[in-house]
N, C-alpha and C positions, 0 to 999 in steps of 0.2 A: 728434595732434589728435583731439578728440572731437566727436561729434555730439550735440546736445541731443536729448532724447526726441522721436521723431516720433509716438509714441502719443498724446500730449496733443491735438494738433490732429486726428489721425485719428479719435479717439474721438468728436469733434464733427462728423466728416464732412468735415473740411477737407483738401483736397489739400496736399501739402507740397513746397516747392522747396528743394533742398539743393545745396551745392557739391560738388566732386569727391571730397572726403575723407569718405566716408560708410560705408565698408565695415566699420567697427568697430561699427556699429549694426545688429543683426540685423533689426529691424523695417524699417529703411530699405532694406536689401537685399531683403527679401521684397516689400515694397509697391512698389518701383520696377518690379517685373515684373508687377504686377497692374493690369489695366485696368478702369476703371469708365466705361461708355459711351464707350469708346475713349480715356479719359483716365487717365494713370497716377496711382496713389495718391501716389507720390513721384516728382517730376521731378528729374533731376540736370542741373545746369548747370555750365559751366566758368568763366564770367565774367559781368560785369554785362550785357553785350549779350544773352547767352542768357537770363539771368534776365528781362530786359525782354520778350523775345519770348514766353517761356512765360507770364508774368503777363498780358500783353496778350491772348494767345490765349485764356486762361481767361476773362478779363473780357469778351471778345467773344462768348462763349457766351451763349445766351439764359438768362434766369432759370430757366425750367423745366429746361433742360439741366443747369445747375449744381445745381439742387435734386435732380435724378436722380442725378448723380454723388455728391453728399453722402449721399443715402439709400443708395446701393450701398456706399459706404465704411463707413458705420455698420453696415450689415447684415453686411459681411465681418468687422468688428471683433467684433460680437456673436457671430458663428458661432465665433470663436476664444476666447471667454471660457470660464472654468470649468476650465482645464487644471490648475490647482493643486488644486482640489477633486477632480478625477478621479484625479490621482496619489495624493493622500491616501487616497481610497477604495480604489484598487487595492492600495496598500501594506497597509492594514488588513485587506483580504480575504486577502492573501497571508501576512502576518506577524502579524496580530492587533494589537489596540490597544496591546499592551505595547511595540511597537516605538517608540512615542513617549513612553514613561515614563522 
């Protein structure tokens, strides 16, 4: 089983709810352990009852609380951007531009 990309909603600051088969998705594994105003970036549920509880708990948060969670998630995503560019930069410093020729 595969998990659809969790990065798409996370980029927009939206917390994600997933079922128990998520371990093949690196970002899901990482963001399930990160808390944003005490709320996980990715919540894991085992059934529809747990899904309902998580969703209702989120919806019970105040609008300012949800906005803060979204802002924190977006900030975390932005802090992780640029990895490909940095790898490229380091490789060209170490091996020169010819490595990509």
